[in-house]
C-alpha positions in Angstrom: 88.9 106.7 96.5 90.3 109.3 94.1 92.4 107.7 91.3 95.3 109.5 89.6 94.8 109.0 85.8 98.1 108.7 84.0 97.4 108.1 80.4 93.7 107.8 79.9 90.9 105.3 79.5 90.9 102.3 77.2 94.6 101.7 77.4 96.1 98.4 76.4 97.9 96.4 79.1 100.0 93.3 78.5 101.4 90.5 80.7 102.4 86.9 80.6 99.7 84.3 80.0 98.8 81.7 82.6 98.2 84.3 85.3 98.6 83.7 89.0 97.8 85.8 92.0 99.9 88.9 91.3 98.9 89.2 87.7 95.3 88.5 88.6 95.4 91.2 91.2 97.0 93.7 88.8 94.4 93.0 86.2 91.7 93.5 88.8 93.2 96.7 89.9 93.4 98.0 86.3 89.8 97.1 85.4 88.2 97.9 88.7 90.0 101.1 89.7 92.2 102.5 87.0 90.7 101.9 83.6 87.3 100.0 83.2 87.8 100.1 79.4 91.2 98.6 79.5 92.2 95.9 77.0 94.1 93.1 78.7 96.5 91.2 76.5 98.0 87.8 77.6 100.9 86.4 75.6 103.9 84.0 76.1 106.5 85.6 78.4 109.0 85.8 75.5 106.5 87.8 73.4 105.6 90.5 75.9 108.2 93.1 74.8 107.6 92.7 71.1 103.8 92.8 71.4 104.2 95.8 73.8 106.2 97.6 71.1 103.7 96.7 68.3 100.6 97.7 70.3 101.8 100.5 72.5 100.5 98.5 75.5 101.8 99.0 79.1 103.5 95.9 80.3 103.4 94.4 83.8 104.8 91.3 85.6 107.0 90.2 82.8 110.7 90.4 81.9 111.5 94.0 80.9 108.1 95.2 81.8 107.1 98.8 82.7 105.9 97.4 86.0 108.2 94.3 86.6 107.5 91.3 88.8 109.6 93.1 91.4 110.8 96.7 91.1 113.9 98.4 92.5 112.0 99.0 95.8 111.0 95.4 96.0 107.4 96.0 95.1 105.4 93.6 93.0 103.7 95.0 89.9 100.3 95.3 91.7 101.8 97.2 94.7 103.9 99.5 92.4 101.0 100.4 90.2 98.6 100.9 93.1 101.2 103.1 94.9 101.7 105.2 91.7 98.1 105.7 90.9 96.3 105.6 94.3 98.7 106.9 96.9 97.6 110.5 97.0 96.1 109.9 100.4 98.5 107.6 102.2 96.1 106.6 105.0 93.3 105.7 102.6 95.8 103.9 100.3 97.1 101.6 103.0 93.6 100.8 104.3 92.5 100.1 100.7 95.5 97.9 100.0 95.0 95.9 103.2 91.4 95.2 102.3 92.4 94.2 98.8 94.7 91.4 99.9 91.8 89.5 101.3 89.6 89.9 98.2 92.4 89.2 95.7 93.1 85.7 97.1 89.5 84.8 96.4 89.8 85.5 92.6 93.2 83.9 91.9 91.5 80.8 90.5 89.8 82.7 87.6 90.8 82.0 84.1 92.1 84.7 81.7 88.7 84.8 79.9 86.8 85.1 83.2 89.1 87.9 84.4 88.9 89.8 81.1 85.1 89.9 81.5 85.4 91.5 84.9 85.1 95.2 85.4 
């Protein structure tokens, strides 16, 4: 699948600590399809905006995030980011997204350290 690169490789991404399914899926999407060199930063929810400003990271699934928990169209951060970066071919995108849902539920138990080691 062809991926639309927005800002480059090795970007910093930030979200709330104690990740669950959506944040796990979004981290997986970033490291597996968008940016294998990405640095994932996990902080307390009330620190996301300040650390984002300090580091230049792109935030997701946190209050005030670039990719919020639910955007104006009702999409979670995973779906919004996938649509933005992968939706050049709508048929392939929807097939890919459907197949991901099954795989994502299998990794939701991973710890932050285990997930950060994935690529």
